C-alpha positions as CSV (number, residue, x, y, z in Angstrom):
1,M,5.6,-17.7,-2.2
2,S,2.8,-20.0,-3.6
3,S,5.2,-21.6,-6.0
4,N,7.5,-22.4,-3.0
5,F,4.6,-23.9,-1.1
6,R,3.7,-26.1,-4.0
7,H,7.4,-27.1,-4.2
8,H,7.2,-28.2,-0.5
9,L,4.1,-30.2,-1.1
10,L,5.7,-32.0,-4.0
11,S,8.8,-32.6,-1.9
12,L,6.6,-34.1,0.9
13,S,4.8,-36.2,-1.7
14,L,8.1,-37.5,-2.9
15,L,9.2,-38.2,0.6
16,V,6.1,-40.3,1.2
17,G,6.6,-42.1,-2.1
18,V,10.2,-42.8,-1.3
19,A,9.6,-43.8,2.3
20,A,6.8,-46.2,1.5
21,P,8.8,-48.8,-0.4
22,W,11.7,-48.3,2.1
23,A,9.4,-49.0,5.0
24,A,8.0,-52.0,3.2
25,T,11.5,-53.4,2.6
26,A,12.6,-52.7,6.1
27,S,9.6,-54.6,7.5
28,A,10.0,-57.6,5.2
29,P,11.1,-60.7,7.0
30,I,14.5,-62.2,6.3
31,S,12.8,-65.3,5.0
32,N,11.9,-63.4,1.9
33,V,15.5,-63.0,0.8
34,G,15.4,-66.3,-0.9
35,S,15.8,-70.0,-0.3
36,G,19.1,-70.5,-2.1
37,S,22.6,-70.9,-0.7
38,I,23.9,-68.9,2.2
39,E,26.1,-66.9,-0.2
40,D,23.1,-66.0,-2.3
41,R,21.2,-65.0,0.8
42,V,24.1,-62.9,2.0
43,T,24.3,-61.2,-1.4
44,T,20.6,-60.5,-1.4
45,L,20.8,-59.0,2.1
46,E,23.7,-56.8,1.1
47,R,21.8,-55.6,-2.0
48,I,18.8,-54.8,0.2
49,S,21.0,-53.1,2.8
50,N,22.7,-51.0,0.1
51,G,19.4,-50.0,-1.4
52,Q,18.1,-49.0,2.0
53,G,21.2,-47.0,2.6
54,Q,20.7,-45.1,-0.7
55,L,17.1,-44.5,0.1
56,L,18.1,-43.2,3.6
57,N,20.6,-40.9,2.1
58,Q,18.1,-39.5,-0.4
59,L,15.6,-39.0,2.4
60,Q,18.2,-37.2,4.5
61,Q,19.1,-35.0,1.6
62,Q,15.5,-34.1,0.8
63,V,14.9,-33.3,4.5
64,S,17.9,-31.1,4.5
65,D,16.8,-29.3,1.3
66,N,13.3,-28.8,2.7
67,Q,14.7,-27.4,6.0
68,S,16.8,-24.9,3.9
69,D,13.8,-23.9,1.9
70,I,11.8,-23.4,5.0
71,A,14.5,-21.2,6.5
72,N,14.6,-19.1,3.3
73,L,10.8,-18.7,3.4
74,R,11.0,-17.6,7.1
75,G,13.6,-15.1,6.1
76,Q,11.4,-13.7,3.3
77,I,8.4,-13.5,5.6
78,Q,10.4,-11.6,8.2
79,D,11.7,-9.2,5.5
80,N,8.1,-8.6,4.3
81,Q,6.9,-8.0,7.8
82,Y,9.6,-5.5,8.4
83,Q,8.9,-3.7,5.2
84,L,5.2,-3.6,5.9
85,K,5.9,-2.2,9.4
86,Q,8.0,0.5,7.9
87,I,5.3,1.5,5.4
88,T,2.6,1.5,8.2
89,D,4.8,3.6,10.5
90,R,5.5,6.1,7.7
91,Q,1.8,6.3,6.9
92,N,0.9,6.9,10.5
93,Q,3.6,9.5,10.8
94,I,2.2,11.4,7.8
95,L,-1.4,11.2,9.1
96,Q,-0.3,12.5,12.5
97,Q,1.6,15.4,10.8
98,I,-1.3,16.3,8.6
99,A,-3.6,16.3,11.6
100,S,-1.2,18.6,13.4
101,M,-1.1,20.9,10.4
102,Q,-4.9,20.9,10.2
103,S,-5.2,21.6,14.0
104,S,-2.8,24.5,13.9
105,G,-4.3,26.0,10.7
106,G,-8.0,25.2,11.5
107,A,-8.4,22.9,8.5
108,P,-11.3,20.5,8.7
109,A,-10.6,16.8,9.2
110,A,-11.9,14.3,6.6
111,A,-11.1,11.0,5.1
112,A,-10.0,9.9,1.6
113,G,-12.0,8.3,-1.3
114,S,-12.8,8.7,-4.9
115,S,-15.4,10.9,-6.8
116,A,-16.3,13.2,-9.6
117,G,-18.5,16.1,-10.2
118,A,-17.9,18.5,-7.3
119,A,-15.8,20.8,-9.4
120,T,-19.0,22.8,-10.1
121,A,-18.4,24.7,-6.9
122,D,-17.9,28.4,-7.6
123,T,-14.2,28.7,-6.9
124,G,-12.8,30.4,-10.0
125,S,-9.7,31.6,-8.3
126,D,-6.2,30.9,-9.6
127,S,-3.3,30.9,-7.3
128,A,-0.2,33.0,-7.3
129,P,3.2,31.6,-6.4
130,A,4.1,32.0,-2.8
131,S,7.8,32.3,-3.2
132,S,10.6,31.1,-5.5
133,A,10.5,27.4,-6.2
134,P,13.4,25.2,-5.1
135,A,15.7,23.9,-7.8
136,S,14.4,20.8,-9.6
137,S,16.3,17.6,-9.6
138,G,14.6,16.4,-12.8
139,N,13.3,13.4,-11.0
140,P,9.5,13.5,-10.2
141,D,9.9,11.1,-7.2
142,T,12.7,13.2,-5.7
143,D,11.0,16.5,-6.3
144,Y,7.6,15.4,-4.9
145,N,9.2,14.0,-1.8
146,A,11.2,17.2,-1.4
147,A,8.0,19.2,-1.5
148,V,6.3,16.9,1.0
149,S,9.4,17.3,3.3
150,L,9.1,21.0,3.1
151,A,5.5,20.8,4.3
152,L,5.7,18.0,6.9
153,E,9.2,18.0,8.3
154,K,10.6,21.5,7.8
155,K,7.3,23.4,8.2
156,Q,8.3,25.7,5.4
157,F,4.8,26.1,4.0
158,D,5.4,28.9,1.5
159,Q,8.3,27.0,0.0
160,A,6.2,23.9,-0.1
161,I,3.5,25.7,-2.0
162,S,6.1,26.9,-4.6
163,A,7.6,23.4,-4.8
164,F,4.2,21.8,-5.4
165,Q,3.3,24.4,-8.0
166,A,6.6,23.9,-9.8
167,F,6.0,20.1,-9.6
168,I,2.6,20.4,-11.2
169,K,4.0,22.4,-14.1
170,Q,7.1,20.3,-14.7
171,Y,5.5,16.8,-14.4
172,P,2.0,17.0,-15.9
173,D,1.9,13.3,-16.4
174,S,3.1,12.2,-13.0
175,T,0.9,9.9,-10.9
176,Y,1.6,12.4,-8.0
177,Q,-0.5,15.1,-9.7
178,P,-3.6,14.6,-7.7
179,N,-1.6,14.4,-4.5
180,A,0.3,17.6,-5.3
181,N,-3.0,19.5,-6.1
182,Y,-4.5,18.2,-2.9
183,W,-1.5,19.3,-0.9
184,L,-1.9,22.8,-2.4
185,G,-5.5,22.8,-1.3
186,Q,-4.4,21.9,2.2
187,L,-1.6,24.4,2.4
188,Y,-3.7,27.3,1.0
189,Y,-6.6,26.5,3.4
190,N,-4.2,26.6,6.4
191,K,-3.0,30.0,5.2
192,G,-6.6,31.2,5.2
193,K,-6.8,31.5,1.4
194,K,-10.0,29.5,0.9
195,D,-10.6,30.4,-2.7
196,D,-7.2,29.1,-3.7
197,A,-7.7,26.1,-1.6
198,A,-11.1,25.4,-3.2
199,Y,-9.6,25.8,-6.6
200,Y,-7.0,23.1,-6.1
201,Y,-9.5,20.7,-4.4
202,A,-11.8,21.2,-7.3
203,V,-8.9,20.4,-9.7
204,V,-8.4,17.0,-7.9
205,V,-12.2,16.2,-8.2
206,K,-12.5,17.3,-11.8
207,N,-9.2,16.1,-13.3
208,Y,-8.5,13.0,-11.2
209,P,-11.9,11.5,-10.2
210,K,-10.4,8.1,-9.6
211,S,-7.8,9.4,-7.1
212,P,-8.2,8.3,-3.5
213,K,-8.0,12.0,-2.7
214,S,-11.0,13.0,-4.8
215,P,-13.9,12.4,-2.2
216,D,-12.1,14.2,0.5
217,A,-11.3,17.0,-1.9
218,M,-15.0,17.2,-2.8
219,Y,-16.0,17.2,0.9
220,K,-13.6,20.1,1.6
221,V,-15.0,22.1,-1.3
222,G,-18.3,21.8,0.5
223,I,-16.7,22.9,3.8
224,I,-15.3,26.0,2.1
225,M,-18.6,26.8,0.5
226,Q,-20.3,26.5,3.8
227,E,-17.8,28.7,5.5
228,K,-18.2,31.3,2.8
229,G,-22.0,31.4,3.5
230,Q,-22.9,29.6,0.3
231,S,-25.2,27.2,2.1
232,D,-27.0,25.9,-1.0
233,K,-23.8,25.1,-2.9
234,A,-22.4,23.5,0.2
235,K,-25.5,21.3,0.6
236,A,-25.3,20.3,-3.1
237,V,-21.7,19.2,-2.7
238,F,-22.3,17.3,0.5
239,Q,-25.3,15.5,-1.1
240,Q,-23.0,14.5,-4.0
241,V,-20.5,13.0,-1.6
242,V,-23.2,11.0,0.1
243,K,-24.8,9.9,-3.1
244,L,-21.6,8.9,-5.0
245,Y,-19.6,7.4,-2.1
246,P,-22.1,6.2,0.5
247,N,-19.5,3.9,2.2
248,S,-16.7,6.4,2.5
249,E,-15.7,8.3,5.6
250,S,-16.1,11.5,3.7
251,A,-19.7,10.6,3.1
252,K,-20.2,10.1,6.8
253,Q,-18.8,13.5,7.5
254,A,-20.9,15.1,4.8
255,Q,-24.0,13.4,6.2
256,K,-23.3,14.9,9.6
257,R,-23.1,18.3,8.0
258,L,-26.4,17.8,6.2
259,S,-28.1,16.5,9.4
260,S,-26.9,19.4,11.5
261,K,-28.9,21.9,9.4
């Protein structure tokens, strides 16, 4: 859009450049057309008139072109605003559905961020498949979205667990890996399988420290340690969250946990 803006500035500059001599010519007194014969003066006036007509046509064409460009820009802005609204609405819907899942399953609420080092929590549990995984499409985007749909829309949590586990195995290099592991942590926590949940949260923190899910995953490892009665380990994890991500929402939640002791 910045190139279009520069184009409009250039067009406006051209308009000023073109209009200036036209205005000067238009304001020139007829006495300046010469002091020759009447025929010469008429010829000069016709030439000036023709030149002014051409300049006027050029100005009108440039104005028309600029109006067309402005209309196109407005259309692009409206499209961008519509797409942004769709994205925002979808994000809000996902957040609301996650909150609903957490409420029904008793999962703790926390925010997202980025971190490393909380995988030292004593989880040690591997997870067993919940049920047979759905058929793969061979497309990571499609399979990930299908797994999310099972969890959020269809509420088929066991099938969602199988789908995310299958996704992790089939697409080890996918950018959705941290999200898939985080989802498994959420789903297992909601089922009451805290060791399995802690395992997948710790995977996010250890293997994907730059993921936006990492600080929240670290915080939830601390929650699980606290709920298991491992207060010292929980405290150490909360302190790591506060130390590494002091400006994150997860750090605020962790600090509340530390202050409540």
